N, C-alpha and C positions, 0 to 999 in steps of 0.2 A: 750184551743186552741193550737194545736201543729203546729207551723209554719214550721216544717220540712216537713210537708205534703203539697204537691203542691195545693191541693184543697183549703186549707186555705190561701195560698199565693195569689191565683187568686181571692178568695172572698174579701180579704183585698184590693187588687189592684182595683177591681171594686167598692168597697165601697168608697175608696179615690177619685176615678174618679167622682163618684156621688156627693160627698161633694164639691170637688174643681171645678166641673163643674158649680156650683152655685156661686163661689167666684167672678167671673167677674161681674155678675149682682149685687151682694151685694156691690161691690166697686162703681159701677155706682149709686146705690141708696144712698150710703153714700155721694157721691159728689153732690147730690141734694141740700145739705145745706152747706157742708164743702168743702174746697179746696182740691186738690189732695194730697198735702203734709200733711194736717191735717188728712185726712183719713188714710194715711200710718202710721203716727205717732200714731194715736189713736189705730189702729189695733195692733201695736206692744206693746204699753203701756198697753192696756187692757189684751192682752195675758200674758204679764209679771206679772200683778197683779193676774191673774188667776193661774199662775204657782208658786206664792210665797210660798205656803205651801210645795211644792215639793223641792223648792230651799233650804229652811231651813233644810230639811231632808238630802239632798245629798251634800251640799256645802263643808262639811268637809271630804267627802269620796273620793274626786277626787285628784289625784296626780297633783302637781304643773306643771309638764311638759305637762299636757293635756290641760291646759287653753288656750294656743295659738291656738290649734285646735278647741276648743269650741268657741273661738272668731271668727275664720274663718267661722265656721258653722253659728254663729249668724249673722255676718255681710253679708256674701255672700249667705247664705241660706234663710235668712228672711228679713233683713233690706233693703239692696240695691234693691232686687226684689220688695219689697212692694212699695217703692217710684217710681221705674221705671214703674211698671204696672199702678199705678194710674195716673202718668203723661202721659203715653202713651194713656190711655183711655179717656183723654181729647180731643183726635184728631182721634182715630181709634175706631172701633166697638169692643164690647166685644167678638164677635164671631171670629174676626180676631186675637185678642189678644190670645184667647184660642188656635187657630190653630197654630199660630207662636210658642206658648209654646211647641208644639210637637217636636221642634228641640232639646229638652232637652236630650233624649236618645242618639242622635247622638253626641252631645258635651260631654256627660258623657263617652261614649265609647272612643272618641278621646283623651280627657284629661286623662282618665284612662290609656291608653296605652302610651301616650307621656310623661306625667308628673309623674303619680303615678306608672309607670312600671307594670301595670296589663298585664298579658300575652295576646297577640293578638290572639283571637280565631275566626277562619273564620266563624263558625256558628253564633256567636253573631253579627258579622258585617253583615251577611246575614239577620238575624232577624231584626236588626235595620233598614237596608235598605228597607226591605219589609214593615215594619211598617211605615216608612217615606213616602213611595210611597202611602200607603193607606191614610195617613193623608193629603197628597197633593191632593189626589182624593177628599177628603171631602171639601178641600178648593175650588177646582174647581167647585164642585157640588153646592156650595152655591153662586156661581157667584160673588166672591169678585172682586171688581173693583180696580185693582192695580194702574191704571192710576190716580185715584183720592185719593190714599192713601198717606199721608205724610210719606215719606221714613224715615225721622229722628225718628218719633214716633214709627214706626214699628221696627226700629233698637234698640230702647230702650228695647223692649220685647226680641229681640234676645240676647242682652247683659244680660238680666235677666236670660235667659236659660243657658248662660255660667256660671253665678254665681251659679245657681242650680247645674250644673255639677261639679263645684269645690267643693261645699259643700257635695254632696252625696259621692264623692270619698274620701273626707277627713274623713267622718264618717266611711266608710267601712274599710279604711286602718289604721286609727289611734285611733279610739274610739270604737273598737269592744268589749272591755272588760267593757264598761260603760253601765249601764242601760239606755234604750231609754228615759225613763221619765227624768232621770238625764241629759242626753244630751240636751233635749229640754229646761228644766228649767234653766240650767246653761248657755246655749248659749243665752237665752233671758236676763239673767242678764247683759251680755255685751252690749246689745242694748236697753233694756227696760228703764233703767234709763235715758240715753240720750234723748230718744224719749219722755219720760214723761216731761222732762224739756223743750224740744223743743216746746211743745204745749204752754208754757207760753209766747213765743215770736211770737205767731201767733194770729189770731183773734178768736181762738177757744171759749174762754169764752164769748165774745160779740155775736158770732153767736149762741151759745147755749142758751143764755138768750133772744135774740131778734128775731131769725128766727123761724117762726111757724112750719117749716119743720124739725127743728133741732133734736127734740127728736126722731122722727121717723127715721131720718138718723142715729142717734147715736145708735138706737136699731139694725139697719142693720149692722153697723160696729161691734157692740158687738157680734152679731151672727157670723160674719166673723172672729172675733178675737178668740172667745172661741171654736167654732166648726170647722170653716174652717182654723184655724191656730194652736192654742195650742194643742187641742186633735188630730187633723189630723196629725200634725208633729210628735207627739209621736208614732202614729201608723206607719207612714211612716218610721221613724227611726228604729222601730222594724223590719219592712219589709226589710230594707237595711241590717240589721245585719244577717238576716236569709236567704237572697237570694243573690243578687248581686246588685251593684249600678246601673247597666244598666237595670236590670229587674224592680227594683223599679221605675226608672225614666220613664219607659214605661207607667206609669199611665197617662202621658200627651198625649199619643196616644188615650186613652179612653175618655178623657174629651170632645173632639169634638163629639164623638158618643153620649154621654149623651145630648149634646146640640141639636143634631138632634132629639133624642127621645122626649125631652121636647117640641120641635117644633111640633112633631106628636101629642102629647097629647093636644097641643094648637090648633090643627086643621090643621096644615100644612101637606103636603103630602111628603112622602119619595120616592125618585126616584131610578132608577136602579143603577146609578153610586154610590150613597150613600150606597146602599146595598153591592155592590161589594167592595167598599172601606172599609167598616166595616169588611167584611170577610178577606180582605188583612191585615188589622191591627191586627186582632186576630191571623192570621197565623204568622205574624212577632213576636208578643209577645210570642207565643208558642215556636218559635225557640230560642228566647233569653233565656227563662227559661229552655229549654230542654238541651241546650249546657252548660256544666260546664267549 
């Protein structure tokens, strides 16, 4: 797979959107038995255990001055968003959470220019703006009732997108020489152990042994951790290294599209506004990746 070729870049972007488009539902299913913080901690702890073999392989190959950046990636790219999203989904819908997540490219671009001194390219601003318009179109098309949406919980998702933006810019600027598998495994070392021990101070054990829905919920979280977190982040980090932080973050524009198509498969109808919005999103992503 040659990630210098744009066809592979787009294929990976769509693949990640397909995987992450299911993450919100998996979180909800996990919370059928476990609390929001237990699901978040479980997600990170299981991901950490899955990545352990890679951790042993790469831990001695990374320079000491890179660890502060790996910690930023672990805390802001995985840990904080995991807890914010599960808490938010106790009060807002999965679809709204996924749609608010589409703010990530906007914040990635802004933080890149303001904090990380990435050159301000007009074409990328245009692409991000076009994609954001398309994402907002999908929000409107789904008839989200903002009047009955708890603002605080919606803002938690917005904060999570800011965390993602900080993480992807950090990877692009400071961790370019490190293997994407190493970035993922080592960043989870900084958060996996604390989350693992955090579970001992929750009702995780009691829930697992007494709740009849616990094993099913645990299976959903395990899928979320291994496929929707560990493996997906490895691919995502690879995409960042070969493209740009902004292009990689546009995966969040595609997530609502997959939510729409899942609905179509489930018997829902797709309307004209949704079709136009999807087209606008694709145009925006094209501009982001076309402009260097």
